[in-house]
C-alpha positions as CSV (number, residue, x, y, z in Angstrom):
1,M,79.6,-31.3,94.2
2,R,76.3,-32.4,92.8
3,R,76.2,-29.4,90.5
4,H,79.6,-30.5,88.9
5,Q,78.3,-34.1,88.5
6,A,75.2,-33.0,86.7
7,F,77.3,-30.8,84.4
8,G,79.6,-33.7,83.6
9,Q,76.6,-36.0,82.8
10,L,75.1,-33.4,80.4
11,F,78.5,-33.0,78.7
12,L,78.8,-36.7,78.1
13,L,75.2,-37.0,76.7
14,A,75.9,-34.1,74.3
15,L,79.1,-35.7,73.2
16,L,77.3,-39.1,72.6
17,L,74.6,-37.4,70.5
18,A,77.2,-35.6,68.4
19,F,78.7,-38.9,67.4
20,T,75.4,-41.0,67.0
21,L,73.4,-38.5,64.9
22,P,75.8,-38.5,61.9
23,L,76.0,-42.3,62.1
24,A,72.2,-42.5,62.1
25,G,72.2,-40.5,58.8
26,I,74.9,-42.8,57.3
27,S,73.4,-46.2,58.3
28,P,70.5,-46.3,55.8
29,A,72.9,-45.7,52.9
30,M,75.2,-48.4,54.2
31,A,72.3,-50.8,54.5
32,Q,71.1,-50.3,50.9
33,E,71.5,-53.4,48.6
34,N,72.9,-52.8,45.2
35,I,75.3,-54.1,42.6
36,R,78.7,-52.6,43.1
37,S,80.0,-53.8,39.7
38,Y,78.9,-55.9,36.9
39,H,81.4,-57.3,34.4
40,A,80.9,-59.7,31.5
41,D,83.7,-61.6,29.7
42,I,82.2,-62.7,26.4
43,T,84.2,-65.1,24.2
44,I,82.9,-65.7,20.6
45,G,83.7,-69.0,19.1
46,A,84.6,-69.6,15.5
47,D,81.2,-71.3,15.1
48,G,79.4,-68.2,16.6
49,G,78.7,-69.7,20.0
50,L,79.2,-67.5,23.0
51,T,80.8,-68.4,26.4
52,V,80.0,-65.8,28.9
53,A,81.3,-65.3,32.4
54,E,79.4,-62.6,34.4
55,T,81.1,-61.3,37.5
56,I,78.5,-59.6,39.7
57,T,79.6,-58.0,43.0
58,V,76.7,-57.2,45.3
59,Q,76.1,-55.5,48.6
60,A,73.8,-57.9,50.7
61,E,71.9,-56.7,53.7
62,G,69.4,-59.5,54.2
63,I,66.6,-57.5,52.7
64,D,66.1,-58.9,49.2
65,I,69.4,-60.8,49.1
66,R,68.9,-63.5,51.7
67,H,69.9,-66.8,50.0
68,G,71.5,-65.4,47.0
69,I,70.7,-63.7,43.7
70,F,68.9,-64.8,40.5
71,R,69.6,-64.0,36.9
72,D,66.8,-64.0,34.2
73,F,68.0,-64.8,30.7
74,P,65.7,-64.7,27.5
75,L,65.7,-67.7,25.3
76,T,64.6,-65.9,22.2
77,M,66.0,-63.2,20.0
78,L,65.4,-61.5,16.6
79,D,67.7,-62.3,13.7
80,A,68.8,-59.9,11.0
81,D,65.5,-60.3,9.2
82,G,63.5,-59.6,12.3
83,C,62.3,-63.2,12.7
84,R,62.0,-64.6,16.2
85,L,64.3,-67.5,16.8
86,R,65.0,-69.8,19.8
87,V,68.5,-69.9,21.3
88,D,70.2,-72.6,23.3
89,F,71.4,-71.9,26.8
90,D,73.5,-74.0,29.2
91,V,74.8,-73.1,32.6
92,I,78.4,-74.1,33.1
93,S,79.2,-73.0,36.7
94,V,78.2,-70.7,39.5
95,T,80.6,-69.5,42.2
96,R,80.3,-67.1,45.2
97,D,83.4,-65.5,46.5
98,G,85.6,-67.9,44.6
99,A,83.9,-71.1,45.8
100,P,81.4,-73.3,44.0
101,E,77.8,-72.2,44.7
102,D,74.5,-74.2,44.6
103,W,72.3,-73.2,41.7
104,T,68.9,-74.2,40.2
105,T,66.9,-73.1,37.2
106,E,63.3,-72.7,36.4
107,G,61.3,-71.7,33.3
108,I,59.8,-68.2,33.2
109,T,57.9,-66.4,30.5
110,G,60.1,-66.3,27.4
111,G,63.2,-67.5,29.2
112,I,65.0,-69.1,32.1
113,R,65.8,-68.0,35.6
114,I,69.1,-69.1,37.3
115,Y,69.0,-69.1,41.1
116,A,72.4,-68.7,42.7
117,G,72.3,-70.0,46.3
118,S,70.2,-72.5,48.3
119,K,67.0,-72.1,50.3
120,D,68.9,-73.8,53.2
121,T,71.7,-71.2,53.2
122,V,71.6,-67.6,54.3
123,V,74.1,-65.2,52.8
124,S,76.0,-63.1,55.3
125,R,75.7,-59.3,55.1
126,G,78.3,-57.5,53.2
127,E,80.0,-57.7,49.8
128,H,79.8,-60.9,47.8
129,T,81.0,-61.7,44.3
130,Y,79.1,-64.1,42.1
131,V,80.4,-65.5,38.8
132,L,77.8,-67.0,36.5
133,T,79.3,-68.9,33.5
134,Y,77.1,-70.1,30.6
135,H,77.2,-71.0,27.0
136,T,74.6,-69.8,24.4
137,D,74.4,-70.0,20.6
138,R,72.6,-68.3,17.7
139,Q,73.5,-64.8,19.0
140,I,75.4,-63.7,16.0
141,R,73.5,-61.8,13.3
142,F,74.6,-62.2,9.8
143,F,74.4,-59.3,7.4
144,P,75.5,-59.0,3.7
145,D,78.5,-56.8,4.6
146,H,79.4,-57.8,8.1
147,D,78.5,-60.1,11.0
148,E,77.4,-58.7,14.4
149,L,77.1,-59.3,18.1
150,Y,74.3,-57.2,19.4
151,W,74.3,-58.1,23.1
152,N,72.4,-56.8,26.1
153,V,75.2,-57.3,28.7
154,T,73.3,-56.7,32.0
155,G,69.6,-57.0,31.0
156,N,67.1,-54.3,31.9
157,G,65.2,-56.2,34.5
158,W,67.5,-55.8,37.6
159,Q,65.8,-54.5,40.7
160,F,69.1,-53.1,42.0
161,A,71.1,-50.0,41.0
162,M,74.6,-50.7,39.5
163,G,77.6,-48.7,40.4
164,R,79.5,-49.7,37.2
165,A,78.9,-52.1,34.3
166,S,81.5,-53.3,31.8
167,A,82.2,-55.9,29.2
168,R,85.1,-57.4,27.3
169,V,84.4,-59.3,24.0
170,T,87.0,-61.7,22.8
171,L,86.9,-62.3,19.0
172,P,88.0,-65.6,17.3
173,G,91.4,-65.7,15.6
174,G,92.6,-62.3,16.9
175,A,90.2,-60.5,14.6
176,T,89.8,-56.8,15.1
177,P,86.2,-55.3,15.4
178,T,85.3,-53.0,12.5
179,R,82.7,-50.9,14.4
180,L,81.5,-50.5,18.0
181,A,78.5,-49.0,19.7
182,A,77.0,-49.0,23.2
183,Y,73.7,-47.9,24.7
184,T,72.6,-47.3,28.3
185,G,69.5,-46.6,30.2
186,P,66.0,-48.2,30.5
187,L,64.5,-50.5,27.9
188,G,64.3,-48.6,24.5
189,A,66.7,-45.7,25.5
190,T,69.5,-44.6,23.2
191,N,71.7,-43.0,25.8
192,R,75.5,-43.5,25.2
193,N,76.9,-43.1,28.7
194,A,79.7,-45.6,28.0
195,G,83.3,-45.6,26.8
196,M,84.5,-48.2,24.3
197,S,87.7,-49.3,22.7
198,G,88.8,-52.1,20.3
199,G,92.0,-53.8,19.3
200,S,93.3,-57.1,18.1
201,G,90.9,-59.8,19.2
202,R,89.0,-57.7,21.7
203,A,86.5,-54.9,22.4
204,D,86.0,-53.3,25.8
205,F,83.1,-51.3,27.1
206,T,82.6,-49.4,30.4
207,T,79.7,-47.3,31.7
208,T,80.5,-43.7,32.5
209,R,77.8,-43.2,35.1
210,P,75.9,-45.5,37.5
211,L,72.8,-47.3,36.3
212,G,69.5,-47.2,38.2
213,P,67.1,-50.1,38.7
214,H,65.8,-51.4,35.4
215,E,68.6,-49.7,33.5
216,G,71.2,-51.7,31.6
217,L,74.2,-51.7,29.2
218,T,73.8,-53.0,25.6
219,I,76.8,-53.3,23.2
220,V,77.2,-53.8,19.4
221,V,80.4,-55.3,17.9
222,A,80.7,-55.5,14.1
223,I,83.0,-58.3,12.7
224,Q,84.2,-58.7,9.2
225,K,82.8,-61.5,7.1
226,G,84.6,-64.8,7.2
227,V,85.8,-64.6,10.8
228,I,82.7,-66.5,12.1
229,T,81.6,-69.6,10.2
230,P,77.9,-69.2,9.2
231,P,75.5,-72.0,9.9
232,T,75.2,-74.7,7.3
233,A,72.0,-75.4,5.3
234,D,71.4,-78.5,7.5
235,Q,71.8,-76.4,10.7
236,Q,69.4,-73.8,9.3
237,R,66.8,-76.4,8.5
238,T,67.1,-77.9,12.0
239,W,66.9,-74.5,13.6
240,W,63.9,-73.5,11.4
241,L,62.1,-76.6,12.5
242,R,62.9,-75.8,16.2
243,D,61.8,-72.1,15.8
244,N,58.5,-73.1,14.1
245,I,57.8,-76.3,16.2
246,N,54.5,-74.8,17.5
247,L,53.3,-74.0,14.0
248,L,54.1,-77.5,12.9
249,L,53.0,-79.6,15.9
250,G,49.9,-77.6,16.8
251,P,48.1,-77.9,13.4
252,A,49.4,-81.4,12.9
253,S,48.0,-82.6,16.2
254,L,44.6,-80.9,15.5
255,A,44.5,-82.3,12.0
256,I,45.2,-85.9,13.2
257,V,42.4,-85.6,15.8
258,F,40.0,-84.0,13.3
259,F,40.6,-86.5,10.5
260,Y,40.4,-89.5,13.0
261,Y,37.0,-88.4,14.0
262,V,35.9,-87.6,10.4
263,W,37.1,-91.0,9.2
264,F,35.3,-93.0,11.8
265,W,32.2,-90.8,11.7
266,R,31.9,-91.6,8.0
267,R,32.1,-95.3,8.8
268,V,29.9,-95.6,11.9
269,G,28.5,-92.1,12.9
270,R,26.5,-91.1,9.8
271,D,22.8,-91.3,10.3
272,P,20.9,-93.5,8.0
273,Q,19.2,-91.7,5.1
274,R,16.1,-89.8,6.4
275,G,12.8,-91.1,5.0
276,I,9.8,-89.2,3.9
277,V,7.9,-87.7,6.8
278,V,4.1,-87.9,6.6
279,P,1.7,-86.9,9.3
280,R,0.4,-89.7,11.4
281,W,-1.9,-89.9,14.5
282,D,-0.5,-92.8,16.3
283,A,3.0,-93.8,17.6
284,P,5.1,-95.8,15.1
285,E,5.4,-99.5,15.9
286,G,3.1,-99.0,18.9
287,L,5.9,-97.3,20.9
288,S,5.0,-96.2,24.4
289,P,5.3,-92.4,25.2
290,A,8.5,-93.0,27.2
291,L,10.1,-94.8,24.2
292,V,9.0,-92.0,21.9
293,N,10.9,-89.6,24.1
294,Y,13.9,-92.0,24.3
295,V,14.1,-92.6,20.5
296,D,13.4,-89.0,19.5
297,N,16.2,-87.6,21.8
298,K,18.6,-90.5,21.2
299,G,18.4,-91.1,24.9
300,F,16.3,-89.5,27.6
301,S,15.7,-85.7,27.7
302,G,15.3,-83.8,30.9
303,G,17.1,-86.5,32.9
304,G,14.3,-88.9,32.1
305,W,11.7,-87.0,34.0
306,T,9.8,-86.0,30.8
307,A,9.4,-89.7,29.9
308,F,8.5,-90.5,33.5
309,S,5.7,-87.8,33.4
310,A,4.4,-89.0,30.0
311,S,4.3,-92.5,31.3
312,A,2.3,-91.5,34.4
313,I,-0.2,-89.6,32.3
314,D,-0.5,-92.5,29.9
315,L,-1.2,-94.9,32.8
316,A,-3.8,-92.5,34.1
317,V,-5.5,-92.1,30.7
318,K,-5.7,-95.9,30.4
319,G,-7.3,-96.2,33.8
320,H,-4.5,-97.6,35.9
321,L,-3.8,-94.4,37.9
322,R,-5.5,-91.2,39.0
323,L,-3.4,-88.1,39.2
324,T,-4.0,-85.4,41.8
325,D,-2.2,-82.1,41.5
326,L,-2.1,-80.1,44.7
327,G,0.4,-77.5,43.5
328,D,3.4,-78.5,45.7
329,A,2.7,-82.2,45.6
330,L,1.5,-84.8,43.0
331,T,-0.2,-88.0,44.0
332,L,-0.2,-91.2,41.8
333,Q,-3.2,-93.2,43.1
334,R,-3.8,-96.7,41.8
335,T,-7.4,-97.2,40.7
336,A,-9.6,-99.9,42.0
337,A,-10.0,-101.5,38.6
338,S,-6.2,-101.6,38.1
339,A,-5.8,-103.1,41.6
340,A,-8.2,-105.9,40.9
341,A,-6.6,-106.8,37.5
342,T,-2.9,-106.4,38.6
343,P,-2.0,-105.7,34.9
344,F,1.4,-104.1,35.4
345,A,3.4,-107.3,34.4
346,T,2.2,-106.9,30.8
347,L,2.8,-103.1,30.5
348,P,5.9,-101.6,28.7
349,A,9.1,-101.8,30.8
350,G,9.0,-98.2,32.1
351,Q,5.3,-98.2,33.0
352,S,5.7,-101.6,34.7
353,S,8.5,-100.2,36.8
354,L,6.4,-97.1,37.7
355,M,3.4,-99.3,38.7
356,K,5.6,-101.4,40.9
357,T,6.7,-98.2,42.7
358,V,3.1,-97.2,43.3
359,N,2.2,-100.7,44.5
360,G,5.3,-100.7,46.8
361,A,3.9,-97.5,48.4
362,G,0.6,-99.1,49.1
363,G,-1.1,-98.0,45.9
364,R,-0.6,-94.3,46.6
365,F,2.7,-92.7,45.7
366,V,3.2,-89.0,46.8
367,I,5.7,-86.8,44.9
368,D,6.8,-84.0,47.2
369,K,9.9,-82.8,49.0
370,Q,9.3,-85.0,52.0
371,N,9.4,-88.0,49.7
372,G,12.2,-86.8,47.5
373,T,14.6,-89.7,48.1
374,A,11.9,-92.2,47.1
375,V,11.1,-90.2,44.0
376,Q,14.7,-90.2,43.0
377,K,14.8,-94.0,43.4
378,A,11.6,-94.4,41.4
379,G,13.1,-92.4,38.5
380,E,16.3,-94.4,38.5
381,A,14.4,-97.7,38.4
382,F,12.2,-96.3,35.6
383,R,15.2,-95.3,33.4
384,R,17.1,-98.5,34.2
385,A,14.1,-100.7,33.1
386,I,13.9,-98.9,29.8
387,E,17.7,-98.9,29.2
388,K,18.0,-102.6,30.0
389,E,15.4,-103.5,27.4
390,H,16.1,-101.1,24.7
391,S,19.8,-99.8,25.0
392,G,21.5,-100.1,21.6
393,K,18.4,-101.1,19.8
394,Y,17.5,-97.7,18.3
395,Y,20.7,-95.7,18.8
396,R,24.4,-96.5,19.1
397,R,26.6,-94.0,20.9
398,N,29.8,-95.6,19.4
399,I,31.8,-95.0,22.6
400,G,34.3,-97.6,21.4
401,Y,35.3,-95.0,18.7
402,I,35.2,-92.0,20.9
403,I,37.6,-93.4,23.5
404,P,40.5,-93.9,21.0
405,G,39.8,-90.4,19.7
406,V,40.2,-89.1,23.2
407,L,43.5,-91.1,23.6
408,V,44.7,-89.7,20.2
409,S,43.8,-86.2,21.5
410,I,45.8,-86.7,24.7
411,A,48.8,-88.0,22.7
412,G,48.6,-84.9,20.5
413,I,48.4,-82.6,23.5
414,I,51.3,-84.3,25.2
415,A,53.4,-84.0,22.0
416,L,52.6,-80.3,21.8
417,L,53.4,-79.6,25.4
418,G,56.4,-82.0,25.5
419,F,58.1,-81.1,22.3
420,G,56.7,-77.7,21.5
421,D,57.9,-74.3,22.6
422,V,55.1,-73.8,25.1
423,D,55.3,-71.0,27.6
424,P,54.3,-72.4,31.0
425,A,52.3,-69.2,31.8
426,I,49.8,-70.1,29.1
427,L,48.6,-73.3,30.8
428,P,46.7,-71.9,33.8
429,I,45.1,-69.2,31.6
430,I,43.9,-71.7,29.0
431,V,41.6,-73.6,31.3
432,A,38.7,-71.2,31.1
433,P,38.8,-71.0,27.3
434,A,38.9,-74.8,27.1
435,I,35.7,-75.0,29.1
436,V,34.1,-72.4,26.8
437,A,35.3,-74.6,23.8
438,V,33.3,-77.5,25.2
439,V,30.2,-75.3,25.6
440,L,30.7,-74.0,22.0
441,G,30.8,-77.6,20.8
442,L,27.5,-78.4,22.4
443,M,25.9,-75.1,21.1
444,A,27.2,-75.8,17.6
445,V,25.6,-79.3,17.6
446,R,22.3,-78.0,18.8
447,L,22.2,-74.9,16.5
448,G,23.2,-77.0,13.5
449,R,20.3,-79.4,14.2
450,S,17.8,-76.7,14.8
451,F,18.7,-74.5,11.9
452,R,18.8,-77.2,9.3
453,Q,16.2,-79.7,10.3
454,G,15.0,-80.1,6.7
455,A,18.4,-80.0,5.1
456,P,20.4,-83.0,3.8
457,L,22.5,-84.7,6.4
458,A,25.8,-83.6,4.8
459,K,24.8,-79.9,5.0
460,R,23.7,-80.3,8.6
461,I,27.1,-81.8,9.6
462,V,28.9,-79.0,7.7
463,S,26.8,-76.5,9.6
464,V,27.7,-78.0,13.0
465,I,31.4,-78.1,12.2
466,A,31.4,-74.6,10.7
467,L,29.6,-73.1,13.6
468,G,32.0,-74.8,16.0
469,F,35.1,-73.5,14.3
470,I,33.8,-70.0,13.7
471,G,33.3,-70.0,17.5
472,L,36.8,-71.3,17.9
473,A,38.3,-68.5,15.8
474,G,36.5,-65.9,17.9
475,L,37.5,-67.6,21.1
476,S,41.1,-67.7,20.0
477,V,41.1,-64.0,19.2
478,I,39.5,-63.1,22.5
479,S,41.8,-65.5,24.4
480,G,44.9,-64.1,22.7
481,A,43.9,-60.6,23.6
482,L,43.4,-61.6,27.2
483,L,46.7,-63.3,27.3
484,A,48.4,-60.2,25.9
485,L,46.7,-58.0,28.6
486,L,47.2,-60.4,31.5
487,S,50.8,-61.4,30.9
488,E,54.0,-60.9,28.9
489,I,53.4,-64.0,26.8
490,D,54.7,-63.8,23.2
491,I,51.4,-64.2,21.5
492,A,53.0,-64.4,18.0
493,N,54.6,-67.7,19.0
494,Q,52.0,-69.0,21.4
495,W,48.8,-68.5,19.3
496,P,49.3,-71.9,17.5
497,V,49.4,-73.6,20.9
498,L,46.4,-71.8,22.1
499,T,44.3,-72.3,19.0
500,C,45.2,-75.9,18.5
501,L,44.7,-76.9,22.1
502,L,41.3,-75.3,22.1
503,G,40.6,-76.9,18.7
504,I,41.4,-80.4,20.0
505,V,39.0,-79.8,22.9
506,L,36.3,-78.4,20.6
507,T,36.7,-81.3,18.1
508,N,36.2,-83.9,20.9
509,A,33.1,-82.0,22.2
510,I,31.5,-81.8,18.7
511,F,32.2,-85.4,17.7
512,F,31.1,-86.7,21.1
513,F,27.6,-85.8,20.0
514,L,28.0,-86.5,16.3
515,M,29.6,-90.0,16.5
516,G,26.4,-91.5,17.8
517,A,24.0,-92.6,15.2
518,P,20.5,-94.2,15.0
519,T,20.2,-97.8,13.9
520,P,18.2,-98.4,10.7
521,L,15.2,-99.3,12.9
522,G,15.8,-96.2,15.0
523,R,15.9,-94.0,11.9
524,K,12.6,-95.5,10.7
525,L,11.0,-94.8,14.0
526,M,12.4,-91.3,14.2
527,D,10.7,-90.6,10.8
528,G,7.4,-91.9,12.2
529,I,7.8,-89.8,15.4
530,E,8.5,-86.7,13.3
531,G,5.2,-87.4,11.5
532,L,3.4,-87.7,14.8
533,R,5.0,-84.4,16.0
534,L,3.8,-82.8,12.7
535,Y,0.2,-83.9,13.3
536,L,0.2,-82.7,17.0
537,T,1.5,-79.2,16.1
538,V,-0.2,-78.2,12.8
539,A,-3.1,-75.8,12.7
540,E,-6.5,-77.2,13.2
541,K,-7.6,-76.4,9.7
542,D,-4.6,-78.3,8.3
543,R,-5.3,-81.3,10.5
544,M,-8.9,-81.5,9.4
545,N,-7.7,-81.6,5.7
546,M,-5.6,-84.7,6.3
547,A,-7.1,-87.7,4.6
548,G,-8.2,-90.3,7.1
549,A,-7.4,-88.2,10.2
550,P,-9.7,-89.0,13.1
551,Q,-12.1,-86.4,14.4
552,M,-11.0,-84.6,17.5
553,S,-12.7,-85.9,20.6
554,P,-12.0,-86.2,24.3
555,K,-10.8,-89.8,23.8
556,H,-8.6,-88.9,20.9
557,F,-7.1,-85.9,22.8
558,E,-6.4,-88.0,25.9
559,T,-4.8,-90.9,23.9
560,L,-2.2,-88.6,22.2
561,L,-1.7,-86.3,25.2
562,P,1.1,-88.5,26.8
563,Y,2.9,-88.5,23.4
564,A,2.6,-84.7,23.2
565,V,4.2,-84.5,26.6
566,A,7.0,-86.9,25.5
567,L,7.7,-84.7,22.5
568,G,7.3,-81.4,24.3
569,V,4.3,-80.2,22.3
570,E,1.6,-80.6,24.9
571,K,0.7,-76.9,24.8
572,P,-0.3,-76.7,21.1
573,W,-2.1,-80.1,21.4
574,S,-4.1,-78.8,24.5
575,R,-4.9,-75.6,22.7
576,A,-6.2,-77.5,19.7
577,F,-8.5,-79.5,22.0
578,E,-9.6,-76.4,23.8
579,T,-10.5,-74.8,20.4
580,W,-12.5,-77.9,19.5
581,L,-14.4,-77.7,22.8
582,A,-15.2,-74.1,22.3
583,A,-16.6,-74.9,18.9
584,A,-18.7,-77.9,20.1
585,T,-22.0,-77.5,21.9
586,A,-22.0,-75.7,25.2
587,G,-23.3,-78.9,26.9
588,A,-20.4,-81.0,25.6
589,A,-17.8,-78.4,26.7
590,A,-19.4,-78.1,30.2
591,A,-19.8,-81.9,30.6
592,Y,-16.2,-82.8,29.8
593,T,-14.0,-83.6,32.8
594,A,-10.8,-85.7,32.9
595,A,-11.7,-88.7,35.0
596,W,-8.0,-89.5,35.4
597,Y,-7.0,-86.0,36.7
598,H,-8.0,-83.9,39.7
599,G,-6.5,-80.5,40.5
600,D,-7.3,-77.5,42.6
601,G,-6.4,-74.9,40.0
602,F,-8.7,-72.5,38.2
603,G,-9.0,-71.5,34.6
604,T,-9.8,-73.1,31.3
605,F,-9.2,-76.7,30.5
606,G,-6.1,-75.8,28.5
607,D,-4.7,-73.9,31.4
608,R,-5.3,-76.8,33.8
609,I,-4.4,-79.9,31.8
610,G,-1.8,-78.3,29.5
611,G,-0.2,-76.5,32.4
612,F,-0.2,-79.6,34.5
613,S,1.3,-81.9,31.8
614,S,4.0,-79.4,30.7
615,G,5.0,-78.6,34.3
616,M,4.9,-82.1,35.7
617,A,8.5,-83.0,35.0
618,S,9.8,-79.8,36.5
619,T,7.5,-80.3,39.5
620,I,8.9,-83.8,40.1
621,Q,12.5,-82.5,39.8
622,S,11.9,-79.8,42.3
623,T,11.0,-82.4,44.9
624,L,14.3,-84.3,44.6
625,P,16.8,-83.9,47.5
626,A,19.5,-81.3,47.2
627,P,23.1,-82.5,47.0
628,T,24.9,-83.0,50.3
629,S,26.0,-79.6,51.7
630,S,29.1,-78.9,53.8
631,S,27.6,-75.9,55.6
632,S,26.7,-77.8,58.8
633,S,29.1,-79.2,61.4
634,G,30.5,-82.6,60.8
635,F,29.3,-83.6,64.3
636,S,25.7,-82.4,64.0
637,G,24.9,-83.2,60.4
638,G,27.9,-85.1,58.9
639,S,27.9,-88.0,56.6
640,S,30.2,-90.0,54.3
641,G,31.0,-87.9,51.3
642,G,30.0,-84.7,53.0
643,G,32.2,-81.7,53.8
644,G,34.8,-80.1,51.6
645,G,37.5,-81.6,49.5
646,G,37.5,-85.1,48.0
647,G,39.9,-87.4,46.3
648,G,42.8,-88.9,48.1
649,G,46.6,-88.7,48.6
650,G,49.6,-89.8,50.5
651,G,52.8,-88.6,52.3
652,W,56.0,-86.9,50.9
C-alpha cells in the first residue's frame, strides 16, 4: 500500500514539473516591457502647421513603466538651407485607454519632455494605449520645385522595442503627394524596411519589421507648390529674430554693460594725469609709513598687516618701542622714555592706535598664537583709525557707480535667460568658468599695471581690457569644448549665451578695480611715493650721484626703513646699508647695533634686520586664530556660527 502511495506522489510531481517548466521559460518574455504598436496621424494645415495624434500601445510590467510613459520632442530643426530654427510646440491632450490622463512637461537639452501619468498613480500591469495630441509649426521645408514634410515619426530615443510603427499624413485640400520615402533603423541609418502608399489627400507608411530600442521610422512627403501657403515676409522676420535671439540679446547685454562702465569710468574713474617722478629721500607731505602703504595701494595691502608692521618699526626707530624677535613670537615693549612722555596722543592715527594697544597690555604686547585674538583686534583698531581719518581723501572707490553697473548687469543676464533660447543644461556648467572670469579680471588689472607702469594712462587701460578679453576668448573656447564633451548642448546656438554671460562677469570684475581713482591730492602723493621708491631701490652708485642726496648712515637707514617696509622694498634698502657698512671702517661696522631691535638670529645685519622687517607681517598673520572649524562635536567644542551649513529657511 505504501509503495503505491509513493508511486502516486512521484507521478504527480513529474506531472507538475512538466507543466511548470515550460511556463517558467515563457514568463520572462511575457514580463518584457515594449511598445506593441506606434501610430501617428499627422494633419498638415494650409498654413503649414501640423496637428499630430500619436497612438502608443505599450506592455507595462511595473519595471520602467510604473506611473506612465514620457515622450521627448525636439524644439529645433534644420530648414532647406541647413539653418537651425526653433519650432513651436503645444500639447493639446493626453489620454490613456480612452480616458483623459494627467500630464506635465519639462525642458530638456534641445527640447521638451512630456510625462503622461502622475507620480501619485501606479499603472496596472498589462496593455495600455496612450494618445498624445499636439500642435507644432515650421516643420515644412520649402524648396524651389516642391514643398516637403521630412518627419521623424517615432524618434530614435525610445528605450523600448517596437512591434510595429506606422503613420498617416493628411494633406490640405485633398492634394496628392508627388513623392514618398521612408527610412528605418538607428540614427543615421538608411534602411527602408517600410511600405508606403499615397492617394488623394493622404500618404500611409508602415514598417515591415519590428524596431529595436533606439530605432525609429522617418518619412518624407513631397507636396506640389501652392498647396501650402509659405510664410509671409513679416513672419520670416519674426521667426528670424526668434531663431537668432541669443545672437542679438547676448552681445547687446554685454555691450550695454561694457559701455555703461566705460562712460562712467571716463567721467569719474580716470586717474588724474601722472606727474614727473623725481627721486626723493623723504615721504611726501610728511606721510607716515602706514599712510604711504595706504596711498600707494589705494587701500591697505596684505590685509593691513604690512602697514601695521611698518608702523611698529617706525615707532621703534623713534624710540617709543623696542622690538624683540624670538622666531615664533614678537614682543612690542614700550620704552621707559616713551612711558614717561606719554606721547601717543600726538602720533599719526595708526601709530596712536598701536601705542594704545601696547599700553592696554601693560606696556608689553606679545604677538604669538596664544595672543592671536588680541592681535586680530589690534589690527582691526589700527585699520579703523586710519580709515576713519583718511577714507576718501586720497582715493575714491566710486562704489556709487559700480552698484548701478551691477544692477544693469543683472538686468542683462535676466533678459538673456528670460527671453533668450538658453539651454537649462548650460547653467550649472557655467559656474566654474564664471569664477575663472573673475580671476581673469583681477589678473588682467594687475598685469596691465605691472607691464605698463611707465606708459600713458590710456594705453594702460587698453592693456587691461585687451588682456581681459583675450582671456575671455580663450576661456569661451575651452568652455565650449568642455560643454560639447560633457553634454549634448547645441554649442552653435549656445556660444553667444556662454560668451556674453562670461563677458558680463569679466567686465564687472575689471571695472570693479578700474572705477576707483585717486583724488588730485592722492595722485600728487603717489608721484612723490614713486620717487621715494625709486630712491630706495636704485643702485648705490646712482644714489650717490643724486644732487643733494644725504649720505648713507645708520640714522638715515633707520629713518627710511619703515617706508621701505611699507613699499615692499626693505630688502634692497637693507642690502644698500649693508654694502655701506662693509665699505666703512671695520670699527664702525662692528660698533653698529640697532638699539630698537633685539633678535636671537645669526648672520649679517642685512639677514637679521632685512629678514625681520620683510617677514614681520607674515609672522603676525601666522599668529591669528584660525576660522571656526566644524570637526569637533557641538557638545564639546560648539559655538554660535560653528558647524556646517549656514543661511536660513522655512517650511513648505
